[in-house]
C-alpha positions, 0 to 999 in steps of 0.5 A: 040135867043135860045139854040140848041141841035145838032147831038151828042144827037141823040140816047143818050138822057141823059135827064140831060138837061131836069132835069136842065131846069127851064122853061121846054122847052126841049121836048123828041122825039124818038131819040133826044131832042129838045129845043123850041125856043120860050120857051127857056129863054137863061139861059144856065143851060142845056149846062154844064150838057150835057154829050155829049156836044150837046147843043150850044147857037144859035150863037155858033153852029158849022158850021157842025151842023148849020142845027140843028138850023132850025131842032129844030124849025121844030120839033115844027112847022111841022107835026110829023110822029106820030102826026096829027098836029104840036106840036106848043108852048104848054108851057111846055114839062112835060105836053106833055110827050114823043112825040115819033117822030122826025124830018125828019133829025133825022129820016134819020140818021143811027141808031147805030150798036148793041153792040156785044153780044147784 
């Protein structure tokens, strides 16, 4: 079991969870964050610090966001648009840095409209 980051994180990416994670298993994509299911130790430290309530324990993930369970795992197992190989299990997000790519699901989501006057 692992924690999952769902749609409310897309285009927000506050990163408070990254700072709170004791095992460095939250990776930074272009528009979303992703929790590595094999590196997460289920401590739950990330969940209460998320300002948009995007992090859920796998079994508590709301039905409307169930697709993010597989999507979070897919981030690590499939080739990403800007990478030549899957990310795999590198053993820590800090040494990888910002990945600069997202899964097809996140990429397909509409981007927010710019604020008036921006």
